[in-house]
C-alpha positions as CSV (number, residue, x, y, z in Angstrom):
1,M,132.9,61.6,65.9
2,I,133.3,58.0,64.6
3,E,133.1,57.7,60.9
4,L,129.6,57.2,59.5
5,S,128.2,57.3,56.0
6,L,125.4,59.7,55.2
7,A,123.2,56.6,54.6
8,E,124.0,55.4,58.1
9,I,123.3,58.9,59.6
10,A,119.9,59.0,57.8
11,D,119.0,55.7,59.2
12,V,120.0,56.7,62.7
13,V,118.1,59.9,62.8
14,G,115.1,58.8,60.7
15,G,115.9,61.3,57.9
16,R,116.0,61.1,54.1
17,L,118.8,61.7,51.7
18,H,118.8,64.8,49.5
19,G,121.3,65.5,46.7
20,T,123.4,62.4,47.6
21,D,123.3,58.7,47.3
22,G,124.4,58.3,50.9
23,S,127.8,56.8,50.3
24,P,130.0,59.8,51.4
25,V,131.4,59.3,54.8
26,V,131.6,61.9,57.6
27,T,135.1,61.8,59.0
28,G,135.4,65.2,60.6
29,R,133.6,67.2,63.2
30,V,130.0,68.0,63.6
31,E,129.6,71.8,63.7
32,F,126.8,74.4,63.6
33,D,129.2,77.3,62.7
34,T,130.6,77.2,59.2
35,R,133.7,78.9,60.5
36,E,134.6,75.9,62.6
37,L,134.1,73.3,59.8
38,G,136.9,71.3,58.4
39,P,137.3,68.6,55.8
40,G,134.9,65.7,56.2
41,G,132.6,67.5,58.7
42,L,128.9,67.5,59.1
43,F,127.1,70.9,59.2
44,I,124.1,71.3,61.5
45,A,121.6,73.7,60.1
46,L,119.9,75.6,62.9
47,P,117.8,78.8,62.8
48,G,119.1,81.7,64.8
49,E,117.9,85.1,66.0
50,R,119.5,86.9,63.0
51,V,120.4,84.2,60.5
52,D,119.3,80.7,59.6
53,G,121.9,78.0,59.2
54,H,119.9,76.5,56.3
55,D,120.9,79.5,54.2
56,F,124.6,78.6,54.7
57,A,124.4,75.0,53.5
58,A,126.4,75.6,50.3
59,Q,129.0,77.7,52.2
60,A,129.4,74.8,54.7
61,V,130.1,72.3,51.9
62,A,132.5,74.7,50.4
63,A,134.3,74.9,53.7
64,G,134.7,71.1,53.7
65,A,131.5,69.6,55.0
66,V,130.4,66.4,53.5
67,A,126.8,67.3,53.9
68,V,124.2,69.1,56.0
69,L,121.8,67.8,58.7
70,A,118.8,69.9,57.9
71,G,115.1,70.4,58.8
72,R,114.2,71.2,55.1
73,E,115.8,70.8,51.7
74,V,118.8,73.0,51.1
75,D,121.2,73.7,48.1
76,A,123.7,71.1,49.2
77,P,123.9,67.4,49.9
78,A,121.9,66.7,53.1
79,V,120.1,64.4,55.5
80,V,116.7,66.0,55.9
81,V,114.8,65.1,59.0
82,P,111.0,65.1,59.4
83,P,109.2,67.7,61.6
84,L,108.4,66.9,65.2
85,P,104.9,66.7,66.6
86,A,103.7,70.1,67.7
87,G,104.3,69.6,71.4
88,Q,107.8,68.3,71.1
89,A,108.7,70.9,68.6
90,H,107.6,73.7,70.9
91,E,109.6,72.3,73.9
92,R,112.8,72.1,71.9
93,S,112.3,75.4,70.1
94,V,112.5,77.2,73.4
95,A,116.3,76.5,73.2
96,L,116.6,78.2,69.8
97,A,115.9,81.8,69.0
98,G,114.2,82.2,65.6
99,D,112.9,78.7,65.2
100,T,109.6,79.8,63.7
101,D,108.8,76.7,61.6
102,G,110.1,74.0,63.9
103,S,112.9,73.0,61.6
104,G,115.5,73.7,64.3
105,A,113.6,71.6,66.9
106,A,113.6,68.7,64.4
107,V,117.4,69.1,63.8
108,L,118.0,69.2,67.6
109,A,116.1,65.9,68.0
110,A,118.0,64.3,65.2
111,L,121.3,65.6,66.7
112,A,120.4,63.9,70.0
113,K,119.7,60.6,68.2
114,L,123.0,60.8,66.4
115,A,124.8,61.5,69.6
116,R,123.2,58.6,71.4
117,H,124.1,56.2,68.5
118,V,127.8,57.3,68.7
119,V,128.0,57.2,72.5
120,D,126.5,53.7,72.6
121,R,129.1,52.4,70.1
122,L,131.9,54.1,72.0
123,T,130.7,52.9,75.4
124,A,130.7,49.3,74.0
125,D,134.4,49.9,73.3
126,G,135.2,51.2,76.8
127,L,134.1,54.9,76.9
128,T,133.0,56.1,80.4
129,V,130.5,58.9,80.6
130,V,130.6,61.2,83.6
131,G,127.6,63.5,84.2
132,I,127.5,66.5,86.5
133,T,124.5,68.5,87.8
134,G,123.8,71.0,90.6
135,S,122.4,74.4,91.1
136,S,125.9,76.0,91.0
137,G,129.5,74.8,90.4
138,K,128.8,72.5,87.4
139,T,131.2,74.2,85.0
140,S,134.0,74.6,87.6
141,T,133.6,71.0,88.6
142,K,133.5,69.8,85.0
143,D,136.8,71.6,84.4
144,V,138.4,70.0,87.5
145,I,137.2,66.5,86.6
146,A,138.5,66.9,83.1
147,Q,141.9,67.9,84.4
148,L,142.0,64.9,86.8
149,L,141.1,62.5,84.1
150,E,143.2,63.7,81.2
151,P,146.4,62.0,82.6
152,L,144.4,58.7,82.7
153,G,143.3,58.9,79.1
154,P,141.9,61.0,76.3
155,T,139.1,63.1,77.7
156,V,136.4,65.2,76.1
157,A,134.5,68.0,78.0
158,P,132.4,71.0,76.8
159,P,133.9,74.5,76.6
160,G,132.4,76.8,79.2
161,S,128.9,76.0,80.2
162,F,127.8,74.5,76.9
163,N,125.3,72.2,78.5
164,S,121.9,72.7,76.8
165,E,119.9,70.7,74.2
166,L,122.5,71.8,71.6
167,G,125.7,71.8,73.7
168,H,125.1,68.3,75.2
169,P,124.9,66.3,72.0
170,W,127.4,68.6,70.3
171,T,130.0,67.7,73.0
172,A,129.1,64.0,73.0
173,L,129.9,64.0,69.2
174,R,133.4,65.3,70.0
175,A,134.2,61.9,71.3
176,G,136.1,59.5,69.0
177,R,137.5,56.0,68.9
178,D,140.4,57.0,71.2
179,T,138.3,58.9,73.8
180,K,138.3,57.2,77.2
181,Y,136.3,59.7,79.2
182,L,133.4,62.0,78.2
183,V,132.6,64.6,80.9
184,L,129.2,66.4,80.6
185,E,127.2,69.0,82.4
186,L,123.4,68.4,82.7
187,S,121.3,71.4,83.1
188,A,117.5,72.0,83.1
189,R,114.8,74.6,82.7
190,G,112.2,72.2,84.1
191,P,111.3,68.7,85.2
192,G,112.3,65.9,82.8
193,H,115.1,67.9,81.1
194,I,118.0,66.2,82.9
195,A,116.5,62.8,82.2
196,E,116.3,63.7,78.5
197,L,120.0,64.8,78.5
198,A,121.0,61.6,80.3
199,A,119.2,59.6,77.6
200,I,121.4,61.2,75.0
201,A,124.7,60.1,76.6
202,P,123.9,57.6,79.4
203,P,126.3,58.3,82.3
204,K,128.2,55.6,84.2
205,I,129.1,58.1,87.0
206,G,126.8,60.8,88.1
207,V,127.8,63.7,90.3
208,V,125.2,65.9,92.1
209,L,126.8,69.0,93.7
210,N,124.1,70.9,95.4
211,V,120.5,72.1,95.3
212,G,120.2,75.8,95.6
213,S,117.8,78.6,94.7
214,A,118.9,79.1,91.1
215,H,115.8,79.1,88.8
216,V,113.5,78.5,91.7
217,G,111.0,80.7,89.9
218,E,110.8,78.0,87.2
219,F,110.8,75.0,89.4
220,G,108.6,76.4,92.2
221,S,110.7,75.3,95.2
222,R,114.1,73.9,96.1
223,E,112.3,70.5,96.5
224,G,111.2,70.8,92.9
225,I,114.7,71.6,91.9
226,A,116.0,68.5,93.8
227,Q,113.4,66.3,92.1
228,T,114.8,67.3,88.7
229,K,118.5,67.2,89.7
230,G,117.9,63.6,91.0
231,E,116.9,62.5,87.5
232,L,120.7,62.1,87.0
233,V,121.1,59.4,89.7
234,E,117.9,57.7,88.5
235,A,119.5,57.3,85.1
236,L,122.6,55.5,86.4
237,P,122.9,51.7,85.9
238,E,123.3,49.3,88.8
239,T,126.9,49.1,87.9
240,G,127.3,52.8,88.0
241,V,128.4,55.2,90.8
242,A,126.5,58.2,92.2
243,V,128.7,60.8,93.8
244,L,126.6,62.8,96.2
245,N,127.4,65.9,98.4
246,L,126.4,64.7,101.9
247,D,126.8,68.3,103.2
248,D,123.5,69.1,101.3
249,P,120.5,67.3,102.8
250,L,118.5,67.4,99.6
251,V,121.4,65.8,97.7
252,A,122.1,63.2,100.4
253,A,118.5,62.1,100.1
254,M,119.0,61.2,96.5
255,A,120.8,58.0,97.6
256,G,117.4,56.4,97.9
257,R,116.6,57.2,94.2
258,T,119.4,55.2,92.5
259,S,120.3,51.6,92.1
260,A,123.9,52.6,91.6
261,R,126.6,52.5,94.3
262,V,126.7,55.7,96.3
263,V,129.9,57.5,97.2
264,G,129.4,60.4,99.6
265,V,131.6,63.5,99.6
266,G,131.8,66.5,101.9
267,E,133.2,67.7,105.2
268,T,130.9,65.5,107.2
269,A,132.5,62.6,108.9
270,S,130.2,60.1,107.2
271,A,131.6,61.1,103.7
272,Q,133.9,58.5,102.1
273,V,135.8,61.3,100.3
274,R,136.1,64.3,102.6
275,A,138.1,67.3,103.4
276,A,139.6,68.1,106.8
277,E,141.8,70.8,108.3
278,I,140.7,73.4,105.7
279,T,142.6,76.7,105.7
280,L,142.5,79.7,103.4
281,D,145.4,81.9,102.3
282,E,145.3,85.6,101.7
283,Q,144.0,85.0,98.2
284,A,141.1,82.8,99.5
285,R,142.8,79.7,98.1
286,A,142.0,76.6,100.2
287,S,144.3,74.0,101.5
288,F,143.0,70.8,103.1
289,R,143.7,67.2,103.9
290,L,142.0,64.9,101.4
291,I,140.7,61.8,103.2
292,T,139.7,58.8,101.1
293,P,139.3,55.0,101.6
294,A,142.5,54.6,99.6
295,G,144.6,57.0,101.8
296,D,145.1,60.6,102.6
297,A,146.9,63.4,100.8
298,Q,147.5,67.2,101.2
299,V,145.9,69.5,98.7
300,A,146.6,73.2,98.0
301,L,144.0,74.5,95.5
302,P,145.1,77.3,93.2
303,L,141.4,78.3,92.7
304,H,140.0,81.2,94.7
305,G,137.1,80.6,97.1
306,E,136.4,78.0,99.8
307,H,133.4,76.7,97.8
308,H,135.9,75.0,95.4
309,V,136.7,72.5,98.2
310,G,133.4,70.7,97.6
311,N,133.9,70.8,93.8
312,A,137.3,69.3,94.3
313,L,136.0,66.5,96.5
314,S,133.4,65.5,93.9
315,A,136.1,65.5,91.2
316,A,138.4,63.5,93.5
317,A,135.7,60.9,94.0
318,V,135.3,60.5,90.2
319,A,139.1,60.2,89.7
320,L,139.4,57.6,92.5
321,E,136.7,55.5,90.8
322,L,138.5,55.6,87.5
323,G,141.9,54.5,88.9
324,A,143.8,57.5,90.2
325,T,145.6,57.4,93.5
326,P,145.1,60.0,96.3
327,A,148.6,61.2,95.7
328,Q,148.0,61.7,92.0
329,I,144.7,63.4,92.7
330,A,146.3,65.8,95.2
331,E,149.1,66.6,92.9
332,R,146.7,67.4,90.0
333,L,144.3,69.4,92.2
334,S,147.2,71.5,93.4
335,A,148.1,72.3,89.8
336,L,144.6,73.1,88.4
337,Q,144.1,75.8,85.8
338,R,140.9,77.8,85.4
339,R,139.5,77.0,82.0
340,S,136.2,78.8,81.9
341,A,136.1,82.6,81.8
342,R,134.3,84.9,84.2
343,R,134.3,82.4,87.1
344,M,136.3,83.7,90.0
345,E,138.8,85.1,87.4
346,V,141.3,86.9,89.6
347,T,143.6,89.6,88.2
348,T,145.7,92.1,89.9
349,R,146.4,95.4,88.1
350,A,149.8,97.2,88.1
351,D,148.5,99.5,90.8
352,G,147.6,96.6,93.1
353,V,143.9,96.7,92.6
354,T,142.6,93.1,92.4
355,V,139.5,92.3,90.4
356,L,137.4,89.2,90.9
357,N,135.4,88.7,87.8
358,D,132.7,86.2,88.7
359,A,130.1,87.7,86.4
360,F,129.2,84.8,84.2
361,N,126.1,84.0,86.3
362,A,124.8,84.3,89.8
363,N,122.3,82.8,92.2
364,P,122.0,83.2,96.0
365,E,124.4,80.4,96.8
366,S,127.2,81.5,94.4
367,M,126.7,85.1,95.5
368,R,127.4,84.1,99.1
369,A,130.4,82.1,98.0
370,G,131.8,85.1,96.1
371,L,131.2,87.5,99.0
372,K,133.0,85.2,101.4
373,A,135.9,84.9,99.1
374,L,136.0,88.7,98.9
375,A,135.9,89.1,102.6
376,S,138.8,86.6,103.0
377,M,140.9,88.3,100.4
378,S,140.5,91.7,102.2
379,A,141.0,90.4,105.7
380,N,144.5,91.8,105.8
381,G,143.3,95.4,105.7
382,R,142.7,95.8,102.0
383,R,139.6,97.8,101.1
384,S,136.8,95.6,99.6
385,W,134.2,96.4,97.0
386,A,131.2,94.3,96.0
387,V,129.8,95.3,92.6
388,L,126.6,93.3,92.4
389,G,123.7,93.1,90.0
390,V,120.4,91.3,89.6
391,M,120.0,87.5,90.1
392,G,117.5,86.3,87.6
393,E,114.7,83.7,87.7
394,L,114.1,83.6,91.5
395,G,110.4,84.0,91.2
396,P,108.5,85.4,94.2
397,D,111.6,85.0,96.4
398,A,113.5,87.5,94.3
399,V,113.1,90.6,96.6
400,N,113.8,88.6,99.8
401,E,116.9,86.9,98.3
402,H,118.4,90.2,97.1
403,D,117.6,91.8,100.5
404,A,119.3,89.0,102.3
405,L,122.5,89.4,100.2
406,G,122.6,93.1,100.9
407,R,122.5,92.3,104.6
408,L,125.2,89.7,104.2
409,V,127.5,92.3,102.6
410,V,127.2,94.3,105.8
411,R,127.7,91.3,108.1
412,L,130.9,90.4,106.2
413,N,132.2,93.9,106.7
414,I,132.6,94.5,103.0
415,D,133.6,98.2,102.8
416,K,131.7,99.3,99.7
417,L,128.6,97.9,97.9
418,V,127.8,99.1,94.4
419,V,124.4,97.8,93.3
420,V,123.9,98.0,89.5
421,G,120.5,98.5,88.0
422,P,117.0,99.1,89.5
423,E,116.2,95.4,89.2
424,A,118.7,94.8,92.0
425,A,117.5,97.6,94.3
426,A,116.6,95.3,97.1
427,L,120.3,94.5,97.5
428,H,120.9,98.2,98.3
429,Q,117.8,98.3,100.6
430,G,118.9,95.2,102.5
431,A,122.4,96.7,103.2
432,F,120.7,99.9,104.3
433,Q,118.4,98.1,106.7
434,E,121.2,96.0,108.1
435,G,123.1,99.2,109.0
436,S,125.1,100.5,106.1
437,W,125.5,104.3,106.3
438,G,126.8,107.2,104.3
439,E,128.1,105.9,100.9
440,E,128.9,102.4,102.0
441,S,126.1,101.2,99.7
442,V,125.3,103.0,96.4
443,L,122.7,102.2,93.8
444,V,123.7,103.1,90.3
445,P,121.5,102.8,87.2
446,D,123.8,100.9,84.8
447,V,127.2,99.5,84.0
448,G,128.5,102.8,82.8
449,A,127.7,104.5,86.0
450,A,129.3,101.7,88.0
451,V,132.5,102.0,86.0
452,A,132.6,105.8,86.4
453,L,132.2,105.5,90.2
454,L,134.9,102.9,90.5
455,R,137.4,104.7,88.3
456,E,136.9,107.8,90.5
457,Q,137.1,106.1,93.9
458,L,139.3,103.0,93.6
459,R,142.6,103.2,95.4
460,P,145.7,101.0,94.9
461,G,145.4,97.7,96.8
462,D,141.6,97.6,96.7
463,V,139.8,94.3,96.0
464,V,136.7,94.3,93.8
465,L,134.2,91.5,93.3
466,V,132.0,91.8,90.2
467,K,129.0,89.4,90.1
468,A,125.5,89.1,88.8
469,S,123.4,87.0,86.5
470,K,124.7,87.2,83.0
471,V,121.7,89.1,81.8
472,A,123.1,92.1,83.7
473,G,126.3,92.1,81.6
474,L,128.4,93.1,84.6
475,W,131.5,91.5,83.2
476,R,131.8,94.8,81.3
477,V,132.6,96.4,84.6
478,A,135.5,94.0,85.2
479,E,136.8,94.4,81.7
480,A,136.7,98.2,82.0
481,L,138.6,98.1,85.3
482,L,141.3,95.8,83.8
483,A,141.7,97.9,80.7
484,D,142.7,101.0,82.7
485,P,145.3,101.0,84.1
486,R,146.8,98.0,82.3
487,P,146.9,94.9,84.7
488,S,150.3,93.5,85.5
489,D,149.2,90.0,84.5
490,P,146.6,89.5,81.8
491,P,143.6,87.4,82.8
492,E,143.4,83.8,81.7
493,T,140.8,83.1,79.1
494,A,138.6,80.2,78.4
495,P,138.8,78.3,75.1
496,P,137.4,80.6,72.4
497,A,133.6,80.2,72.0
498,S,132.8,80.5,68.3
499,P,129.8,82.7,67.5
500,S,127.0,80.9,65.8
501,P,123.7,81.7,64.2
502,S,121.8,79.8,66.9
503,S,123.4,79.7,70.3
504,E,126.1,81.2,72.5
505,R,128.1,78.3,73.9
506,S,126.7,78.7,77.4
507,N,124.0,77.2,79.5
508,G,121.4,79.6,78.0
509,G,119.7,80.2,81.4
510,H,119.6,76.5,82.4
511,A,119.8,75.5,86.1
């Protein structure tokens, strides 16, 4: 963050000084976890499900914090912010477990104001903000964009899917005087949420990946989701750029909702940045010809799954806008590293069993992408297993969507389907109705039963996809399989996500 005195911070957030004359200057990082604080930092006091950050104010100052941003007086120097009106407090409190008195909501609102102030000052000095939204693929695309932009200048992006009311301003406040690019995910639980996030860090470039069925239970329909996702392009200035996936009709239609210049991406011939001649290798890694107005280049993605082609095209369009050449983009795309855990995390054990841990989250579209990758990786005769759990927040379509995926498993000739948990029973029923027989599809009650079955029946060379919404906790299946026998290559891990009293560094169930 840029250096600011406590008096300046109080003025920005509309707070009052407590236990300080306001002259100390914040020179370090803004953190809500005392374990992450360093000298000169600012501690954000947020209530959590088990502990309240306000109770750790003195500990934060002892750890090096200059002061605390708080919703009530604490036993340390602080900027104390006023409570929000009841309606606003309730809306923001949804993002915080344990916010019974509204203090956390007030602190979140103050954090947003502070982030906007910092971003405005940095934008005036040349910072470019890139925003990304979509029903699926936001985190993977954010990781790709960051890797394409880092050679062009200092880049800040969130760890994992830290894209909520807390993660968004927290990430924006990681930007400093030397930061050239700030890459942010924008997620939502309902209408207006993306517009609110865009107001915290106004984007110059906005990327919309897709409109799927994730959280349709909250939005009512895919059209309702599209309306909310389009809030990103509506927030762009006339001098901005909207990168839209033309292969998705609901995204393509957003071109009429922005005053910014539109760059279309996709496989369609009308896309300005497109992919042609796509092929997949035995590990479901895509190669393609990248076609751009500035020239063509050959790309060989190291990421698993054909769905990453669309993510790569959106990232390429952003990098082109910011000065990279097609050759530079192709070289960087071909050398990508997976940065966020449990997203097509592919590991092969010493006995040849390959585990695809894609269990961070799931919706119908990402499930289909994972199953297609599994089918591709087992096309050479390897036996394939789909270990699937419930997809959350699908509303009245939940049974039909799970049923359809069970049928797709059969159509893709996946050898074994293990459905975990009674909430996902329609997956098993769909496979049965589509023609699975014998023990091709099995419904087990929980993670432990799934692990026991797999340990008994897996054979060397098998390929296993593990995927579900994160509420199902199916990553424990993948972790158990990789723990015994020991894998030949340890799985990559994302940057460590520090525990906090208030929030896991994830999307928290946002779309």
